Residue, then its C-alpha position, 0 to 999 in steps of 0.5 A: m718716138n722723137s721724144l724718146d730719141d731726144s732723151r737718149t741723145s741728151l743722156g748720151l751727150t751728158l754721159w760724154r760730157q761727164t766722162w771725156p775729161m776723166a778719160i783724157g785725165v786717165l789716159a794722161l795718168l796711165g800714160f805716164q805710168l807706161v812712160d815710166s816703164a818704157f824709160i826703166a826698160r832702157l835701163g835693162t831687164a833687171p830694173l824693169a823686173a824689179q819694178s814689176f815686182t812692186f806693182p802688186l803692193s802699189f796696187l794695194v795702196i791704190g785699192v785702199q784709196v779707190g775703195m775710200g774714194i768710192a765711198i766719198a763719191a757715193m755718200i756725198s753725191r747721195a747727200l746732194g741728191a737728197g738736198e743735204s748740202a750741209r752734210a755733204r760739206r761735213l762728209g767732205s772734210l771727214v773723208l779727206l782727213v781720215g783718208t790721208i791718215t789711213i794711207a800714211l799708216l799703210v805705206v809705213l806698214l808696206w815699208a816695214i814688211q818689204g823684205p819678206v813680201f818681195a822674197l815671197l813673190g819670188a824676187d831674188e837677192a839682186t832684184r830685192e837690192l834694186i827694189r830697196a832703193y826704189w821702194a821709199p820714194q815710190l811709197l811717198a809717191a803712192w801717199l801723195g797720189a792717194v791724197l790727190y785722188f781723194g781731192y779728185s773724188l770730192f770734185r767728182a761727187h759735186g759733178d765736176t769732172w773737168l778739174p780732175g781730168k785737167m789735173m791728171v794731164i798736168t801731173s802727167l806732163v810734169n812727170l814726163v819732163l822729169d822722168p828722163l832727167l831724174i832717171f838718166g841725168i843730164g850732162p855730167w850728172s848720171g841720174l838716179g836710175l830706177p829711183g828717179a822714176a819714183w821721185a819724178t812721180s812724187i814731185a808731179f803729185a806734190t805739184g798737183l796737190l798744191v794746185l788742188g789745195r788752192r782751188l779748194e780754198g775758193m769752194e764751199w765744199l768743206a766744213a770745220e764744225g760738227l765733224l765729230a757728230e757727223l763721224r758718229r752718224s756716218l761711220a756705219p754707212f761709210a764702213g758699209i760702202a767703203g769696207p766692201a769697196m776696199i775689199s773689192q779693190l784689194m782683191p786685184p792686188l792679191a790676185a796680182m801677187l798670185a799671178i806674178s808668182v806664177v809668171a816668175s816661174l817662167g823667167e825674168a824676161q816673162v816677168a818684165a813682159w807681164g809688167l809692161a802688159s799690166r801697164l798696157e792693160t790700165l792704159s787700154l782701159m782708160v775709158v772704162l776707168a774714166m766711166t767708173m769715176s764719172l758714172p757712180p756720182w751720177l748714179g748716186r744722185c739718181y739713187g738719192a732721188g729714187d730715179w730708177d728709170q734714169i739708172h736703167r738708161l744710164m747702165r744700158l748706155a754705159l755698157k754699150v759704150v764699154v763693149v764697142w770701145q774695148l772691142s775696137l781698141g783691142g782688135l786694133m792693138a792685137l793686129a799692131s802687137p809687134w809694133v806696140a811691143l817694139a815701141i815700149s821694149g828694147n829687149p827682143e825676148v821681152r818684146n816677143d813675149l809682150a806681143t803674145l800677151i797683147r794679142f790675147l789680153l787686149p780684146s778680152y778687156a771688153a768683158l773685163g770692162v763690163c765687170m768693172v762698170v757693174v762693180s762700180a755701179g753696185n757700190a754707187l747704188g747701195w749694193p756694195l756687198r754684191a759688188m765685192l762678191m762679184s769682184a771676188a768671183r772675177l778674180f778667184v773663180f774665173y781669172l786665176p784658175c784660168l791663168w794657172a790652167g793656161t800656164w800649166l798647159g802651155d807656158l806664156l802662150g797658155l797663160a795669155m789664153g787663160a787670162a783672156l778666157g777668165n776675163l770673158l767668163a767674168g764679164l758674162a757673169a757680171w752681165q747676168v748678175l746686173r740683169r737680175i738686180l735691176a729687174s726689181p730695183r725698187r726692192q733695194p734700199v734707198t736710204m743712206e743708213r742702210p747701204i747693204s741689202 
């Protein structure tokens, strides 16, 4: 019994050491996004609503980069677990090149289609004018952030979560210093207003890329030879992981577009409150997001080595941590919702709506966190198609129908209750799916060439 207790303690300590640097980094990164919104809120309700309309398309870029990052971490960690270090180096070079080009093409497309898309989301002409000045530097920031994220994925695949966590803190501090200067100005200079927030983020991410590039120079994680042959060999396995993973990550932006179109029917103040609540959502999920970054490479190495007993123990521990943490944080935030809303919004109408959203949404993120961890584990363990289907069910079977029904029944209060119910149902469904999958894991594929069962 003592041996079992020692094993659990060791596993918990290892999970803590892998996760806490990423948790601090995610907290800093998401914190500066919330700071952006808080500063923009001081400009008025219209600029805040304009920024809120851009979130779904910004999440589209993030969805593609995270999907590719999942494939990066999964394939490189599996190669390392199987003792294929030369292949891991070739994969590292390929994914950085392909990822950088892919995101560049995507942001150019998003710039070209901005007019009809924002009109379709419900932004009026005055709001679209505000968005137009903000969108170019925001897309630049999105591209720089994506390239930086691919670098983080390379470090995580090699088991180094410390440097990505530290770099997230550094870029967040740079952004925090630049935000008020570029948004509001200094002395006689009046500042850039809403676009200043995007330029601050661009400069912060560029700083992070310079530091990360210098660190990669001293690592033997990249290769310059054999890339074409490796591309031919790995394209199908990479697509088998990255394709479903990207679709999984692209579904939340699509759902966000549909959700904000529903919220837009309630009014401009409600859109602004929903945008702030979205920032709070990602911030409150910092531990879950950190775990979805630190856990998959570890699971991938276990997968490559065929160690399913360790996979079982890791998943049980991770889900316990998620549920306990999110319920505790959600309960506290719900109790403090009036003061939290007061701290980040100066408009009384926006503040009251935001407090309502916090009371219902924050506690429901315990169930949402379970679903997120299960999806990330599915991508790491060779079940990307099931993970994609699980993401689709979360959004389009549970979340959006409950959101629409709640809005129809009771405006913003009904919307908040419906969204919370959707999260709860999605978490319960993900837990049931995971139990069935892990009941007979040895029937699942263990080779990199057949990632989809």
